[in-house]
LOLOZA-696729 format. One record per residue (C-alpha): residue number from 1; residue in three letters; x, y, z. Coordinates in steps of 0.2 Angstrom, whole numbers, plus 5000, padded with zeros to 4 digits. Each point is the difference from the previous one (the first is absolute). Layout:
<atoms>
(atom NUM, ala, (X, Y, Z)),
...
</atoms>
This chain:
<atoms>
(atom 1, met, (5070, 5176, 5026)),
(atom 2, arg, (4984, 5008, 5006)),
(atom 3, ser, (5001, 5018, 5001)),
(atom 4, his, (4996, 5010, 5016)),
(atom 5, glu, (4981, 5002, 5004)),
(atom 6, ala, (5001, 5019, 4997)),
(atom 7, gly, (5008, 4998, 4983)),
(atom 8, ala, (4983, 5000, 4991)),
(atom 9, leu, (4996, 5016, 5009)),
(atom 10, his, (5016, 5009, 4994)),
(atom 11, gly, (5002, 5007, 4982)),
(atom 12, gln, (4983, 4995, 4994)),
(atom 13, ala, (4994, 5018, 4998)),
(atom 14, gly, (5013, 5008, 4991)),
(atom 15, asp, (5001, 5019, 5001)),
(atom 16, arg, (4982, 5003, 4997)),
(atom 17, gly, (4992, 4987, 5010)),
(atom 18, pro, (4989, 4986, 4995)),
(atom 19, ala, (4989, 5002, 4984)),
(atom 20, trp, (4984, 5004, 5010)),
(atom 21, leu, (5008, 5013, 5010)),
(atom 22, arg, (4997, 5018, 4993)),
(atom 23, val, (5009, 5016, 5004)),
(atom 24, pro, (4987, 5010, 5009)),
(atom 25, asp, (4996, 5018, 4996)),
(atom 26, asp, (5000, 5003, 5018)),
(atom 27, pro, (5010, 4988, 5011)),
(atom 28, asp, (4991, 5008, 5016)),
(atom 29, ala, (4983, 4995, 4994)),
(atom 30, leu, (4990, 4985, 5006)),
(atom 31, val, (4994, 4986, 4989)),
(atom 32, glu, (4983, 5000, 5008)),
(atom 33, his, (4995, 4982, 4996)),
(atom 34, leu, (5015, 4993, 5010)),
(atom 35, trp, (4994, 5008, 5016)),
(atom 36, ser, (4986, 4998, 5012)),
(atom 37, ala, (4985, 5012, 4999)),
(atom 38, gly, (5005, 5011, 5014)),
(atom 39, val, (5017, 5004, 4994)),
(atom 40, ala, (5004, 5017, 4993)),
(atom 41, lys, (5014, 5012, 4997)),
(atom 42, ser, (5001, 5019, 5003)),
(atom 43, asp, (5015, 5010, 4997)),
(atom 44, gly, (5010, 4984, 4998)),
(atom 45, val, (4995, 4993, 5017)),
(atom 46, leu, (4991, 4984, 5001)),
(atom 47, ser, (4985, 4997, 5011)),
(atom 48, val, (4987, 4987, 5004)),
(atom 49, ala, (4983, 5003, 5007)),
(atom 50, gly, (5006, 5017, 5005)),
(atom 51, val, (5016, 4996, 5009)),
(atom 52, thr, (5017, 5004, 4992)),
(atom 53, ala, (5014, 4989, 4997)),
(atom 54, pro, (5012, 5011, 5010)),
(atom 55, glu, (4987, 5000, 5015)),
(atom 56, leu, (5000, 4981, 4999)),
(atom 57, ala, (5019, 4999, 5000)),
(atom 58, arg, (5002, 5011, 5015)),
(atom 59, glu, (4987, 4991, 5010)),
(atom 60, phe, (5003, 4982, 4996)),
(atom 61, gly, (5017, 5000, 4992)),
(atom 62, thr, (5006, 4991, 4984)),
(atom 63, pro, (4999, 4988, 4992)),
(atom 64, leu, (4981, 5000, 5002)),
(atom 65, tyr, (4986, 4990, 4993)),
(atom 66, val, (4985, 5012, 4997)),
(atom 67, val, (4983, 4993, 4998)),
(atom 68, asp, (4986, 5010, 4993)),
(atom 69, glu, (4986, 4993, 5010)),
(atom 70, ala, (4985, 5007, 4990)),
(atom 71, asp, (5008, 4993, 4984)),
(atom 72, phe, (5003, 4983, 5008)),
(atom 73, arg, (4982, 4999, 5005)),
(atom 74, ala, (4993, 5007, 4984)),
(atom 75, arg, (5010, 4986, 4990)),
(atom 76, ala, (4993, 4987, 5011)),
(atom 77, arg, (4982, 5007, 4998)),
(atom 78, ala, (5003, 5001, 4981)),
(atom 79, phe, (5003, 4981, 4999)),
(atom 80, ala, (4986, 4996, 5012)),
(atom 81, glu, (4988, 5010, 4989)),
(atom 82, ala, (5006, 4994, 4983)),
(atom 83, phe, (5000, 4982, 5005)),
(atom 84, ala, (4983, 5002, 5009)),
(atom 85, gly, (4994, 4982, 5006)),
(atom 86, val, (5018, 4993, 4998)),
(atom 87, asp, (5011, 4997, 5016)),
(atom 88, val, (5015, 5012, 4999)),
(atom 89, phe, (5015, 4995, 5010)),
(atom 90, tyr, (5013, 5013, 5005)),
(atom 91, ala, (5018, 4992, 4999)),
(atom 92, ala, (5008, 5002, 5017)),
(atom 93, lys, (5017, 4996, 4993)),
(atom 94, ala, (5000, 5016, 4990)),
(atom 95, phe, (4999, 5010, 5016)),
(atom 96, leu, (4992, 4996, 5017)),
(atom 97, cys, (4999, 5009, 5016)),
(atom 98, ile, (4986, 5001, 5013)),
(atom 99, ala, (4994, 5017, 4993)),
(atom 100, thr, (4999, 4994, 4982)),
(atom 101, ala, (4992, 4984, 5005)),
(atom 102, arg, (4986, 5010, 5009)),
(atom 103, trp, (4999, 5011, 4984)),
(atom 104, val, (4997, 4984, 4989)),
(atom 105, ala, (4987, 4994, 5012)),
(atom 106, glu, (4991, 5017, 5001)),
(atom 107, glu, (4999, 5001, 4981)),
(atom 108, gly, (4992, 4983, 4999)),
(atom 109, leu, (5014, 4989, 4992)),
(atom 110, asn, (5007, 4983, 5006)),
(atom 111, leu, (5018, 4997, 5005)),
(atom 112, asp, (5012, 4987, 4993)),
(atom 113, val, (5014, 4995, 5011)),
(atom 114, cys, (5014, 4988, 4997)),
(atom 115, thr, (5009, 4998, 5017)),
(atom 116, gly, (4997, 4998, 5018)),
(atom 117, gly, (5007, 5018, 5002)),
(atom 118, glu, (4988, 5008, 4988)),
(atom 119, leu, (4986, 4990, 5008)),
(atom 120, ala, (5006, 5007, 5017)),
(atom 121, val, (4999, 5018, 4994)),
(atom 122, ala, (4983, 4997, 4993)),
(atom 123, leu, (4993, 4993, 5016)),
(atom 124, arg, (5008, 5014, 5010)),
(atom 125, ala, (4991, 5012, 4989)),
(atom 126, glu, (4984, 4990, 5004)),
(atom 127, phe, (4997, 4997, 4982)),
(atom 128, pro, (4985, 4988, 4998)),
(atom 129, pro, (5008, 4983, 4999)),
(atom 130, glu, (4986, 4993, 4988)),
(atom 131, arg, (5006, 5013, 4987)),
(atom 132, ile, (5018, 4994, 5001)),
(atom 133, gly, (5008, 4987, 4988)),
(atom 134, leu, (5016, 4991, 5004)),
(atom 135, his, (5013, 4997, 4986)),
(atom 136, gly, (5017, 4993, 5000)),
(atom 137, asn, (5009, 4985, 4992)),
(atom 138, asn, (5007, 4994, 5016)),
(atom 139, lys, (4988, 5004, 5015)),
(atom 140, ser, (5006, 4992, 5016)),
(atom 141, val, (4989, 4990, 5012)),
(atom 142, ala, (5000, 5015, 5012)),
(atom 143, glu, (4995, 5012, 4986)),
(atom 144, leu, (4986, 4989, 4995)),
(atom 145, arg, (4994, 4997, 5018)),
(atom 146, arg, (4999, 5018, 5003)),
(atom 147, ala, (4990, 5003, 4985)),
(atom 148, leu, (4988, 4987, 5004)),
(atom 149, glu, (4999, 5006, 5018)),
(atom 150, ala, (4997, 5018, 4994)),
(atom 151, gly, (4987, 4995, 4988)),
(atom 152, val, (5007, 5006, 4984)),
(atom 153, gly, (4988, 4999, 4985)),
(atom 154, arg, (5011, 4990, 4988)),
(atom 155, ile, (5017, 4991, 4999)),
(atom 156, ile, (5008, 4999, 4983)),
(atom 157, val, (5008, 4982, 5000)),
(atom 158, asp, (5016, 4999, 4990)),
(atom 159, ser, (5007, 4982, 5004)),
(atom 160, ala, (4995, 4982, 5004)),
(atom 161, glu, (5008, 5002, 5017)),
(atom 162, glu, (4990, 5015, 5004)),
(atom 163, ile, (4984, 4990, 4996)),
(atom 164, asp, (5006, 4987, 5012)),
(atom 165, arg, (5004, 5013, 5014)),
(atom 166, leu, (4983, 5008, 4998)),
(atom 167, ala, (4992, 4983, 5001)),
(atom 168, ala, (5008, 4996, 5016)),
(atom 169, leu, (4997, 5017, 5008)),
(atom 170, thr, (4982, 5001, 4995)),
(atom 171, glu, (4997, 4983, 5009)),
(atom 172, glu, (5010, 5006, 5015)),
(atom 173, leu, (4992, 5017, 5002)),
(atom 174, gly, (4983, 4994, 4995)),
(atom 175, val, (4998, 5015, 4988)),
(atom 176, pro, (4998, 4999, 4981)),
(atom 177, ala, (5012, 5008, 4987)),
(atom 178, his, (4994, 5009, 4985)),
(atom 179, val, (5012, 4998, 4987)),
(atom 180, met, (5004, 5005, 4982)),
(atom 181, val, (5013, 4990, 4989)),
(atom 182, arg, (5013, 5011, 4992)),
(atom 183, val, (5003, 4994, 4982)),
(atom 184, thr, (5013, 5004, 4987)),
(atom 185, ala, (4992, 5003, 4983)),
(atom 186, gly, (5016, 5000, 4990)),
(atom 187, val, (4998, 5019, 4995)),
(atom 188, glu, (5015, 5011, 4997)),
(atom 189, ala, (4996, 5017, 5007)),
(atom 190, his, (5008, 5015, 4992)),
(atom 191, thr, (5010, 5005, 5015)),
(atom 192, his, (5017, 4996, 5008)),
(atom 193, glu, (5003, 4982, 5002)),
(atom 194, tyr, (5002, 5001, 5019)),
(atom 195, ile, (4982, 5007, 5001)),
(atom 196, ser, (4992, 4989, 4987)),
(atom 197, thr, (4991, 4986, 5010)),
(atom 198, ser, (4990, 4989, 4989)),
(atom 199, his, (5013, 4992, 4988)),
(atom 200, glu, (5003, 4982, 5004)),
(atom 201, asp, (5018, 5001, 5006)),
(atom 202, gln, (4998, 5009, 5017)),
(atom 203, lys, (4996, 4997, 5018)),
(atom 204, phe, (4982, 5005, 5001)),
(atom 205, gly, (4984, 4989, 4998)),
(atom 206, phe, (4994, 4984, 4992)),
(atom 207, ser, (5002, 4998, 4981)),
(atom 208, ile, (4984, 4998, 4990)),
(atom 209, ala, (5010, 4992, 4985)),
(atom 210, asp, (5007, 4985, 5010)),
(atom 211, gly, (4984, 4996, 5010)),
(atom 212, ala, (5008, 5006, 5017)),
(atom 213, ala, (4986, 5013, 5002)),
(atom 214, met, (4986, 4987, 4998)),
(atom 215, asp, (5009, 4988, 5011)),
(atom 216, ala, (5000, 5013, 5014)),
(atom 217, val, (4982, 5003, 4998)),
(atom 218, arg, (4996, 4981, 5002)),
(atom 219, arg, (5012, 5000, 5015)),
(atom 220, ile, (4990, 5014, 5008)),
(atom 221, ala, (4983, 4992, 4996)),
(atom 222, ala, (5006, 4985, 5010)),
(atom 223, val, (5002, 5010, 5016)),
(atom 224, pro, (4984, 5004, 5010)),
(atom 225, gly, (5008, 5015, 5008)),
(atom 226, leu, (5005, 5009, 4984)),
(atom 227, his, (4987, 5009, 4990)),
(atom 228, leu, (5005, 5005, 4982)),
(atom 229, leu, (4996, 5018, 4996)),
(atom 230, gly, (5007, 4999, 4982)),
(atom 231, leu, (5016, 5003, 4990)),
(atom 232, his, (5012, 5014, 5001)),
(atom 233, ser, (5011, 5006, 4986)),
(atom 234, his, (5013, 5014, 5000)),
(atom 235, ile, (5010, 5003, 4984)),
(atom 236, gly, (5012, 5014, 5007)),
(atom 237, ser, (5003, 5018, 5005)),
(atom 238, gln, (5002, 5017, 4991)),
(atom 239, ile, (4988, 4994, 4986)),
(atom 240, phe, (4993, 5013, 4988)),
(atom 241, val, (4990, 4989, 4988)),
(atom 242, thr, (4986, 4987, 5002)),
(atom 243, asp, (5005, 4988, 4987)),
(atom 244, gly, (5009, 4989, 5012)),
(atom 245, phe, (4984, 5000, 5011)),
(atom 246, glu, (4990, 4994, 4985)),
(atom 247, val, (5011, 4984, 4998)),
(atom 248, ala, (5001, 4997, 5018)),
(atom 249, ala, (4981, 5002, 5003)),
(atom 250, arg, (4997, 4987, 4986)),
(atom 251, arg, (5011, 4987, 5007)),
(atom 252, val, (4995, 5003, 5018)),
(atom 253, leu, (4981, 4999, 4996)),
(atom 254, arg, (5002, 4984, 4990)),
(atom 255, leu, (5007, 4993, 5016)),
(atom 256, his, (4986, 5008, 5009)),
(atom 257, ala, (4987, 4991, 4988)),
(atom 258, gln, (5009, 4984, 5002)),
(atom 259, ile, (4999, 5001, 5019)),
(atom 260, ala, (4981, 5003, 4998)),
(atom 261, glu, (4998, 4985, 4990)),
(atom 262, glu, (5011, 4988, 5010)),
(atom 263, gln, (4995, 5007, 5018)),
(atom 264, gly, (4981, 5002, 4996)),
(atom 265, gly, (5001, 5019, 5002)),
(atom 266, ala, (5011, 5015, 4995)),
(atom 267, pro, (5010, 5009, 5014)),
(atom 268, pro, (4991, 5016, 5005)),
(atom 269, glu, (5015, 5012, 4997)),
(atom 270, leu, (5014, 5004, 4988)),
(atom 271, asp, (5015, 5012, 5003)),
(atom 272, leu, (5008, 5007, 4984)),
(atom 273, gly, (5014, 5009, 5009)),
(atom 274, gly, (5005, 5017, 4993)),
(atom 275, gly, (5017, 5008, 5003)),
(atom 276, phe, (4995, 5015, 4990)),
(atom 277, gly, (5013, 5012, 4995)),
(atom 278, ile, (5004, 5018, 5005)),
(atom 279, ala, (5009, 5015, 4992)),
(atom 280, tyr, (5018, 5001, 5006)),
(atom 281, thr, (5006, 5010, 4985)),
(atom 282, thr, (4994, 5009, 4985)),
(atom 283, gln, (5000, 4984, 4990)),
(atom 284, asp, (4986, 4992, 5011)),
(atom 285, arg, (4982, 5002, 4997)),
(atom 286, pro, (4990, 4989, 5011)),
(atom 287, ala, (4981, 4996, 4997)),
(atom 288, thr, (4987, 5007, 5012)),
(atom 289, pro, (4990, 4989, 5012)),
(atom 290, asp, (4985, 5002, 4989)),
(atom 291, asp, (5009, 4995, 4984)),
(atom 292, leu, (5007, 4985, 5009)),
(atom 293, ala, (4983, 4995, 5007)),
(atom 294, arg, (4992, 5001, 4983)),
(atom 295, gly, (5014, 4989, 4993)),
(atom 296, leu, (5001, 4987, 5013)),
(atom 297, leu, (4981, 4998, 5003)),
(atom 298, lys, (4997, 4998, 4982)),
(atom 299, ile, (5014, 4986, 4998)),
(atom 300, val, (4992, 4990, 5015)),
(atom 301, ala, (4982, 5002, 4993)),
(atom 302, asp, (5005, 4995, 4983)),
(atom 303, glu, (5010, 4985, 5006)),
(atom 304, cys, (4987, 4994, 5012)),
(atom 305, ala, (4987, 5001, 4986)),
(atom 306, ala, (5010, 4990, 4988)),
(atom 307, leu, (5003, 4987, 5013)),
(atom 308, gly, (4981, 5000, 5005)),
(atom 309, val, (5004, 5003, 5019)),
(atom 310, asp, (4994, 5014, 5011)),
(atom 311, val, (5011, 5015, 5004)),
(atom 312, pro, (5008, 4996, 5017)),
(atom 313, gln, (5002, 5014, 5014)),
(atom 314, leu, (5016, 5009, 4994)),
(atom 315, ser, (5015, 5007, 5009)),
(atom 316, ile, (5014, 5011, 4994)),
(atom 317, glu, (5016, 5006, 5007)),
(atom 318, pro, (5005, 5017, 4994)),
(atom 319, gly, (5018, 4998, 5008)),
(atom 320, arg, (5010, 5016, 4999)),
(atom 321, ala, (4987, 5010, 4991)),
(atom 322, ile, (4993, 5007, 5017)),
(atom 323, ala, (5015, 5003, 5011)),
(atom 324, gly, (5013, 5004, 4986)),
(atom 325, pro, (4995, 5016, 4993)),
(atom 326, ser, (4994, 5007, 5017)),
(atom 327, thr, (5018, 5002, 5007)),
(atom 328, phe, (5016, 5009, 4996)),
(atom 329, thr, (5017, 4999, 5008)),
(atom 330, leu, (5008, 5016, 5006)),
(atom 331, tyr, (5019, 5000, 5000)),
(atom 332, glu, (5014, 5013, 5004)),
(atom 333, val, (5014, 5003, 4988)),
(atom 334, gly, (5017, 4997, 5007)),
(atom 335, thr, (5013, 5001, 4986)),
(atom 336, thr, (5000, 5002, 4981)),
(atom 337, lys, (5013, 4996, 4987)),
(atom 338, asp, (5002, 5000, 4981)),
(atom 339, val, (5006, 4984, 4992)),
(atom 340, arg, (5007, 5000, 4982)),
(atom 341, leu, (4991, 4988, 4988)),
(atom 342, asp, (5005, 4996, 4982)),
(atom 343, gly, (5007, 5015, 4991)),
(atom 344, asp, (4996, 5017, 5008)),
(atom 345, ala, (4984, 4994, 5008)),
(atom 346, thr, (4998, 5000, 5019)),
(atom 347, arg, (4988, 4993, 5013)),
(atom 348, arg, (4996, 5009, 5016)),
(atom 349, tyr, (5000, 4989, 5015)),
(atom 350, val, (4989, 5006, 5014)),
(atom 351, ser, (5002, 4991, 5017)),
(atom 352, val, (4986, 5000, 5012)),
(atom 353, asp, (4999, 4994, 5019)),
(atom 354, gly, (4990, 4984, 4996)),
(atom 355, gly, (5002, 4987, 4986)),
(atom 356, met, (4998, 4982, 4998)),
(atom 357, ser, (4996, 4997, 5018)),
(atom 358, asp, (4983, 5010, 4998)),
(atom 359, asn, (4997, 4995, 4981)),
(atom 360, ile, (5008, 4984, 4994)),
(atom 361, arg, (4990, 4999, 4984)),
(atom 362, pro, (5012, 5008, 4988)),
(atom 363, ala, (5014, 4988, 5005)),
(atom 364, leu, (4988, 4985, 5002)),
(atom 365, tyr, (4989, 5003, 4984)),
(atom 366, ser, (5009, 5013, 4990)),
(atom 367, ala, (4985, 5011, 5005)),
(atom 368, asp, (4999, 5017, 4993)),
(atom 369, tyr, (4994, 5015, 5010)),
(atom 370, ser, (4998, 5019, 4998)),
(atom 371, cys, (5004, 5014, 5011)),
(atom 372, thr, (4999, 5019, 5003)),
(atom 373, leu, (5009, 5014, 5009)),
(atom 374, ala, (4988, 5003, 5015)),
(atom 375, ser, (5007, 5014, 5010)),
(atom 376, arg, (5002, 5015, 4989)),
(atom 377, ser, (4998, 5007, 4983)),
(atom 378, ser, (5014, 4999, 4987)),
(atom 379, asp, (5004, 5009, 4984)),
(atom 380, gly, (5014, 4988, 4996)),
(atom 381, pro, (5000, 4990, 4984)),
(atom 382, ala, (4995, 4982, 5000)),
(atom 383, val, (5015, 4988, 5003)),
(atom 384, leu, (5000, 4981, 4998)),
(atom 385, ser, (5001, 4994, 5018)),
(atom 386, arg, (5001, 4984, 5009)),
(atom 387, val, (4994, 5000, 5018)),
(atom 388, val, (5010, 4988, 5011)),
(atom 389, gly, (5000, 4994, 5018)),
(atom 390, lys, (5013, 5001, 5014)),
(atom 391, his, (5003, 4981, 5001)),
(atom 392, cys, (5016, 4991, 4996)),
(atom 393, glu, (4994, 4993, 4983)),
(atom 394, ser, (5002, 5007, 4982)),
(atom 395, gly, (4983, 4993, 4997)),
(atom 396, asp, (4992, 5011, 5013)),
(atom 397, ile, (4990, 5010, 4988)),
(atom 398, val, (4983, 5009, 5004)),
(atom 399, val, (4996, 5007, 4984)),
(atom 400, lys, (5011, 4994, 4985)),
(atom 401, asp, (4996, 5014, 4988)),
(atom 402, glu, (4991, 5017, 5002)),
(atom 403, tyr, (5003, 5018, 4995)),
(atom 404, leu, (5002, 5011, 5015)),
(atom 405, pro, (5005, 5019, 5001)),
(atom 406, ala, (5018, 5002, 4998)),
(atom 407, asp, (5002, 5009, 5017)),
(atom 408, val, (4994, 4986, 5011)),
(atom 409, ala, (5011, 5000, 5015)),
(atom 410, ala, (5003, 4994, 5018)),
(atom 411, gly, (4986, 5004, 5011)),
(atom 412, asp, (4987, 5000, 4986)),
(atom 413, leu, (4985, 4988, 5002)),
(atom 414, ile, (4996, 4987, 4987)),
(atom 415, ala, (4983, 4991, 4999)),
(atom 416, val, (4997, 4984, 4991)),
(atom 417, pro, (4982, 4995, 4996)),
(atom 418, gly, (4992, 4983, 4999)),
(atom 419, thr, (5009, 4993, 5015)),
(atom 420, gly, (4985, 4994, 5010)),
(atom 421, ala, (5001, 4982, 4995)),
(atom 422, tyr, (5014, 4988, 5003)),
(atom 423, cys, (5012, 5013, 5007)),
(atom 424, arg, (4997, 5001, 5019)),
(atom 425, ser, (4995, 4982, 5000)),
(atom 426, leu, (5016, 4995, 4991)),
(atom 427, ala, (5011, 5012, 5010)),
(atom 428, ser, (5015, 4993, 5009)),
(atom 429, asn, (5014, 5006, 5012)),
(atom 430, tyr, (5014, 4998, 4988)),
(atom 431, asn, (5015, 5008, 5006)),
(atom 432, his, (4991, 5002, 5016)),
(atom 433, val, (4990, 5014, 4994)),
(atom 434, pro, (4983, 5002, 5010)),
(atom 435, arg, (4984, 4999, 4990)),
(atom 436, pro, (4991, 5016, 4996)),
(atom 437, ala, (4984, 5006, 5008)),
(atom 438, val, (4983, 5000, 4992)),
(atom 439, val, (4989, 5016, 5001)),
(atom 440, ala, (4982, 5001, 4995)),
(atom 441, val, (4994, 5017, 4994)),
(atom 442, arg, (4982, 5006, 4999)),
(atom 443, asp, (4991, 5017, 5000)),
(atom 444, gly, (5016, 5009, 5004)),
(atom 445, glu, (5005, 4989, 5015)),
(atom 446, ala, (5014, 4988, 5000)),
(atom 447, arg, (5001, 4986, 5012)),
(atom 448, leu, (5013, 4986, 5003)),
(atom 449, val, (4993, 4983, 4997)),
(atom 450, val, (5016, 4990, 5000)),
(atom 451, arg, (5014, 5007, 5010)),
(atom 452, arg, (5018, 5001, 4994)),
(atom 453, glu, (5012, 4987, 5006)),
(atom 454, asp, (5015, 5006, 5010)),
(atom 455, glu, (5017, 4993, 5005)),
(atom 456, ala, (4992, 4994, 5016)),
(atom 457, asp, (4988, 4989, 4990)),
(atom 458, leu, (5015, 4993, 4991)),
(atom 459, leu, (5010, 4996, 5015)),
(atom 460, arg, (4985, 4993, 5010)),
(atom 461, leu, (5001, 4984, 4990)),
(atom 462, asp, (5019, 4998, 5001)),
(atom 463, leu, (5004, 4989, 5016)),
(atom 464, gly, (5019, 5003, 4998)),
</atoms>
């Protein structure tokens, strides 16, 4: 019989945590590479861009997503500068609101959306539609129609039905559709299976190996209203090494060269995806944008030279690498308890006022996070702790293993770094808990960019 989903999270650490977790000399200290550039600690109190965690909690409540705006913008600029001449697409699915869409536009990046809702936010933010790409494995006719009417720059097609839908819509509306063909290159990215997206047995794209990708290209070429921009490959997310990109580029560029030969000219563009990793814990050491750019651009140049084709206009998608490190989540502690493990060992359980409704990733992907006491200094010894949420699930775990001061107690504030990507965007109302607010902090000023839900919001949709 299959065990409970939380089973894998229980008992895996022992009394000293996982092998990579070290007992800190000072459990009150920041591990700086896990936090945004504007975060600091003074006398144990966490601050971001000059605003302290207690001040944020008093003004906006907890749980609270706190975005370091200057850090977000700096990460966007770093990718734009490292990949100069390459089209960099920000992943709306990581985190999108009107404010962040405007930041992305102002920093010169493009925007990747994958639903009508994400497109609606982008258009409300007046994001230039020609710099928007529409993804998705099951785009509706309504979503495709809106994209064409808005003038989005590219639509990444993912199925034969979608090609047919676009053919009909371009004829009906009298506008062309600029499309890319999403391909699966048969590459196993070194990441969680749920976020590995280029192996054969999954829902995205057309397979190169079985000829489906080339068939899609021919199908597009036969429709006057469809203009092929090129091929799109994405091997996964939270990726730290470039070896998978090398294999994918080789296979995708072979198809690119085949198209050039068969169709009488090569498509002008190529998107290699991205999904670059970030540091969630001390075991993570992500590459810099400069290092990634050097590696990926050399891979493409070498493969194009070997095939005798010109280097196409490239696109990349950094994924969580922009939004993720720029944000932390602030919680208030409600209860603590010690649970006996094997022998004389114990683990401290620290319950906070959020949980899997504001960060589902530990339950969904067994994702690891770090945290720190954010509201005061402590001289208490380091104690192996597990930060858990308030939801009615034993798998409601925010931080599986971390050393916190032994005197952490009700009323203290705990901050969890690296929550800018796939936390608010995956948030739910499980147990009818309203979703937290999002606050942007810059130059000593904090402002609300997404307000907190309340019970009236929950009840508004319930018609009785």
